[in-house]
N, C-alpha and C positions, 0 to 999 in steps of 0.2 A: 457710216453704214459698217456693220458687221455679217463675217461669213457666217455661215450654218456650222461649220465646227468652233467657232471662236468663245462660245458659252460653255465649251466642254471642262470637264474637272481639270483635264491637263490639256496643253496645248500640244501644238506640234512639234515645238521644239523639245519641249520638255521631252515627251516619248519617243523624240529621236535620241535623245542623250540617254535618256532612260533605255532602248534600246540598243545604243552605241556600250555603254556601262554594262548591259548583261550580258550582249556578247564577251566582252572584255571580260566578265567576273566567272564566266563559266568555260572560256579560253581559258585563263589564269588555275580556275579551278582542275579541269581537265588534268593540265599540264604537270600542275602541282601534284596530282596523285599517280600521274603516270611517274611522275619522276622518283616519287617516293614509293613505288613498288618496286620499280626497276634497282633505287638505291639501296632498297631494304633489302631484296634477295642478292644484291651484290654483295651486301656488308657480310649477311648470314652463310651464303655460300661460301664465302673466301674461310671465313672461319670454319667453317662445318667440314672445307676439305682439307685445310692445314689441320685440323687436329686430329679427323679419321686417318688421313696418312701418315702423321706421325704416330699416333697410337698403333697403326696396324704394323707399325719397322717395331716395334715395340714390342708388341706381342710375337712378331715374329723370332725376335730375337732372344726372348723368355722361354730356358729350356726349366722344365720342371723337373723336379727331383721327387719322386715318389716313394714311399707313401710322404706328404707334404710335412714341411716342419714350417708351424704357423709364424715362428719369429723370424726365419729365414726368409719364408715367401713376404714378409711386414716388409723388410727390409729392404728387400726386391722392387717393391711398390713404391716405398720410399724413395727408391734411387729411379724408378721409370716418372716418379710423378716431378721430380726436379727436372726430368728434361722435358717438361709439357708445354706444349706451344700452339696456338698462341696466345691460353690463359691458362693458370692453373689449373691443373686438374685433381678431385680425388680417385684415387684410385683404389679398385679392390677386387678382391679374388673369390670367383666360386668352384669349388670341388665334392660336388657329393653334399654333404651336409654341414662342411666346411666353409667358414664365411671371415675373409681376412681383409683389414682397408687398412690404408693407408693416411687415414687421417677419420673425423668426422663422419658417421653416415648419413646421407641426403636421407629428405623426407622419403618414406615408405611409397610414396606415387609415382618419385620419378623413375625409379626403375622399374616399368612396366609388364607383366604379362609378356606384352608380344613381345618387346624387344628381348626379354630372356628366350624365350621360345626361337625368336632369329636367328640369335647369337647360337643356340647349342643346335641347332639343324644345319645353319650357311656356313660353310667353310670362309666364309669371305667376311662374315662378321656383319653388325646390322648398329644402326642410329638411327635417334628420333629425336625431336626437338618436342621439348613438352614445357607447358607453366604449369608451375605448383605455388599457391600462396602469392599472385601474381608477381611472381620472378621467375624468369625463363632459363630454360638448362637445355644444353646438347648432351645427349648421353649416349655413349658408345659400348657394342657387346661385340669381344675378340676371341673365337676360340682358341685357344694355345694347342699347336698342330704337333706330332710327335712322329717319329719312322720308326717305327718297329726294328728294322731292316736296315743297315746301312745302304742308303743307295736305294732304297725303296719308296712307294707313294710316303708323304705324308698323312696321317688320319689324325681326326681327333681325338686328344690327351683326356679328354673328360672336363678340363681346367678351363673355365671362362675368365678373360679378364674385364672386366670395367671400367670405363669414366665417365667422369660428369661433369661437365666443365661449365659453368655460370657464363651467360651471354647479357649480361648487365652491361657491358662498356658498347656492345652492339646495340643495345634498346637504347642507350644513351645516345649513340650517332644518330640514330632514328627518331628518337624525339627532337634531336638539335635540327634534323631537316625539316621537322613537323613545326614546330615553332618559327625557322625560318623562312618554310614556304608563307606560315599565318603572317607572319608581322610583314611579309614583303606583298602581300595581296593588297592590304591600303594603301600604300604609296601607289603601287600598280594601278589603281583605278585612279588613285586620286591624279596620276599622270595620262591616265587615258583619257580625263575629262575634258581637258585640253583640245587633241584631234577631233573627240565629240561636238565640242562645241565648235570648232571648225567647221566639222562636216555640215552639221546642223545648220550654221548661218548660210554655207557654200547652197545647199539646197531647200533654205527656205527665202532667199536672196529673190531668185523668180516669182515663188510665192507671192511675195509681197508686193513685187512688181505688177504682179497678177491683179493683187487687191485693190492696189491703187488705181489700176487703171481698172478695173471695174466700177469703181467708187468714183472714178471720174467722167467716165458715160453715165452710171446711173444720176451725177450730176447733169447732166446735157452736152459734157464733150466728147462728142462723136469721133471726133479727130484723135484720140488718144489712140497710141500704139507704145508696143513692146519692145523694146531691144532684143534682138535674136542674137545670142550667142552660142557657140560651139554647137554641134551636131545630136546634140542626146535627147533625151526626152520632154526635158525641158523647154529645149529650143523648139520640138514639135509643136508645143504646148504654145510655146508664143507665138509660132506662125500662125496656128489656129486660131487662136483669138485676133491676131491680126486680122487673117482675112474674114472672121465673123463681123471684127469691128467694121472694115470697109464695108460689107454687104449691107449690113445695118444701117450707116451710115447712108448707104446708095438710095436703100429701102426709104429711110427718115425722109432725106432731102426728097423724094419724089413726093412722098404722102405731101412733104409740105407742099413742095409746089404745087401739087394738085387742091389741096387745102387753100392756097392762096388764088388760084384762080378761081374756083369756084366761087369764096367769099365776093372777089374782085367781079365775078361775073354777076350774082346775086346783087350786089351793090348797084352795078351799072346799070341793069336793067330794072331794078326799082328806081333808080335816079331818075331814068330817062321815060320813065311811066307816070312820074309826080306829075311835069309838064301838062301832057294831054290828059291826063286823069283830073288836072284842076279845072282844064276847059270843057270836061265832059261836066263834073259834078256842078260846074256852074249852069252849063244848059238843061242838066236835069232838074236842077232848083227852079228856074221859069216851067220847065216841062209841069214840074208839081202844082206850080201855084195855077196856070192852066188845065189842069187835069181834070175839073169839074165840069169845064166848057167843053169839054171832048166827048165821044162816045164812048159807051160804057166800055167797048174790048179797047179800042185805044187805052183810054184811061189805065186800064189793070196791066196794058205792054208799058205805058210811061213809068207809073207806079214801080212794075217790075224792071224795069232797065235801072230807075233812080237809086231803088235799094240794093239790087247786085253791082250798081257804079261804086255806091257807098262800104260795101265790103271789100270791094278790091282795092278802095283808096286804103280803108283799114289795112288790108293785108300787106300792100308795098309800106304803110309806116313801120308795119312789125319787121318785116323783110328789113327794112333799114336799120330798125333798132338792132335786131340780132346782129348783122354784118357789123354793126358796130362793137356788138360785144367780142363776137369773132375775130375782129381785126385787133382789140385787146387796145382801143381808142376810146373806149367808153369812160365817160372820168365824172366823180363827184364835185359839184358844188354844192357844199353844205352851208348849212347856216343853222342855228340854235333855233327850235320852234318847238311851240305847247303841240306835243302829240294831238290832244283832245282836237284840239281845233281843226289841225291840219285833217284829221280823217272830218270833222263835221263841211269843211271847206270841198273835200272830195264828195261824199254824198250829196251837199247841197247843190253844185255843180251839175253834177248828173241828174238831178232831181228825185233822188233815191229816199230822203230822209224822211221819208211819212210810210216809205215800204220798209225801213230797215231796222230793228231797234239797236238799242246801244247802250255799254255801258263805260263812260266815259269821261274818268275820275278828270277833272281839273288838276293843274301844277307838275305833271309830266314833261318837262323839257329834256329836250334831246338834240342832238347835234346830228343832221342829216340832210341830204339833198331832197325838197320839199317836192320839186317836181318829181323824181324818180318813186317816194315817200306818195305822192297821188297814183304815181301809176299802179305801184306794188296792192292798194288799198281800192282801186276801180277793177283792178282785172280779176281780184278775189272777189269781193262782193260782186260785180257781173257775174262771175261764173255760177255763183251760188243763186241768183236769182234766175239764170238762164235756165242753170240743169239741175238745178235741187228744188225747195220748193220752201214759200215762206210758211214762219216770218222765217227771216236772214238775222243774223243778231252779229254785230264788229262788239269786240268786247278789248279793251285795254287794260294792261297791270305792269305792273315792277313784280321782275324775279330775278335772283341771283346779277344782279350787275346788269340786266338786258330789261328793255322796253319788250313786250310779249302782246301783240295783234293777233287775236282770235277772228276767224270769222265760220260761222256755224249756220249751214241750214237745217232746215227739216223735212227734206225730204227721203230717196231711198237709199243714199249712201251711195258708196263708191264699190265694186265688185271688188271680192278680192283679187282677182289675174289683173286687175286695171289699177288697183293701187301703186305696185311699182313704177307706173309708166306713166301718171299724170302728166308728170312736169318735162315729159320727153316732147321734142317738137312734131308737130301736126298730129298727137295720140290725141284721139276722140275716142272716149269708151262709151259707143252708140250701143253695147248691150248693155249698160248697164244706167246710162240714161235716154234721154230724147236725141234726136237727133240736133247737133251743134250748130245754129248758125254762124259759127266765128271760124277764124283761120286755124284754130290749134297751137297759137303761137302764144297764147296770153300767159297761161301758166308758167312756161318758157322764160317767159320774159319776167315776172313777177320771180322766180330763182336766179336769174341771172341778176337782178338788180339786190334782191336782200344778199347775194354773194359778195357784189362791188359795197356794199356795207359791210363786209367782215359779218353777215349773220347767218341765219339755216329757215329754213322753210320746212313745212313738215304737212302731210295730208294723211288722216287715218278715219275712221268711223265714229262718231260717239256715240257714246253709252248708251244714250239714248233715243238712238235714230239720225239720220242723215250725215253728212260730212261735215269734218272738223277740220280747218287749213289754223296752223299755227305758225305764226310769225316770230323769230327773236331776234331785234337787233340791239350789239352791246352800246352800252351808254359811253358817252364822252364826258362825261360831266362827275358831280358829286355821286356817293356811293348811294345805290338804292332804296327805298326804306320798304317797308311790309306792302304783300300783295293788298290790291285793291279790289276786292270784287264785288262791293257792293255797289248800289245805285251811289253817285256823285253828283257835283252841280253839273249844270248839264245836261245831266244826264234826260234822252226822249222816247219813248216808247214806239213800237211801230206801228201805224194804222193799216189795218188792212180789209 
């Protein structure tokens, strides 16, 4: 037995493992992203703070000599660049239209207008991180302050020093962090697979036990129980299952006991009735012989008692037969017979051979219980004669490894509302047909006998009118040949 969720594209184990790995992946990515951000900021801020503090000291020590001497300023810029840290600087100075540099001038976009404006207006200078042509730089601008009067306040001299420092080393360190995080992610996920499988196993173990227990109960072992472990939700589920299974077992046991008692009661009653009924039938036979010598009222009463006693005897026999089916003690005593001859014996024994048309090809041999086959044919034909309208036809044919028996009448058919119930016990479709003189067990006995042979029986309305009952009994011999619907040897026509 498969549970409803077992046919899904991914099983529960796979979904649990994927969920676990997804959580691990999200956690790893989140941790790596936060670590990257903090490490990147720390690396850049450390280089930035060191460079800004060092350059501010250099700017404070610088004493300009106005008017500027380009060569003198350049040598001083070389001197400042030589003390640069944490990485080499390119230092240059701007005074009005004068530009002096300690080395190659950086790209025009590195020193932005915003930095120049901030450096001229702020006595503490300004710094900025920029990216130009894919390379990262730290740019610093510091105004050179001077005192007009010794001991007086420092005022801007108009000279501004700029330093440009490459952040290539920091970018390399940051890329190394990213690479390390990326290279460590896959091994981390592989390592997370082991606890994921362990967790999935621990979660699915009680589910598997529940599935096995449900499968066992579905097979009829109602005493199946699940071991309860722990105090979690799965333990609560196990307790609930065990309680439900116990209640179901108790209910089924009560139903079985009630059914057994009912079947025993019906069997005992039927058995006890057989002896007095046998005596009553003997008496009614004698009374039937003397009925003609009695007065008319007494004769009618005697015949009525005789008829009702006969019906009661048939009902008792039918109840006995049904009780054997219910008790699962009905047995097949099989023999190989000619199906056509078996049908003819049934019709002749009940003197129906002149009322029933047949299509009975000879040579169809099948292994079955002759007595039960006689009951099947007799009940179906008798039902057609009582409830349908003549002509009634019995037809035999071979089809797909089965013997098919078709019994058709030409009456008003079966009402659509009655079709699903025609094989129910004691069901009488009074609205569809005339009032039944039978017990209502004939078709139910047919169905049980057909099932005992491993076959099927079906009832429907024929296209041309009337009811059509079809029985299929599996062959136990050679493979069947083609269907034979035409008249064959031994076919007799109904006489009406």
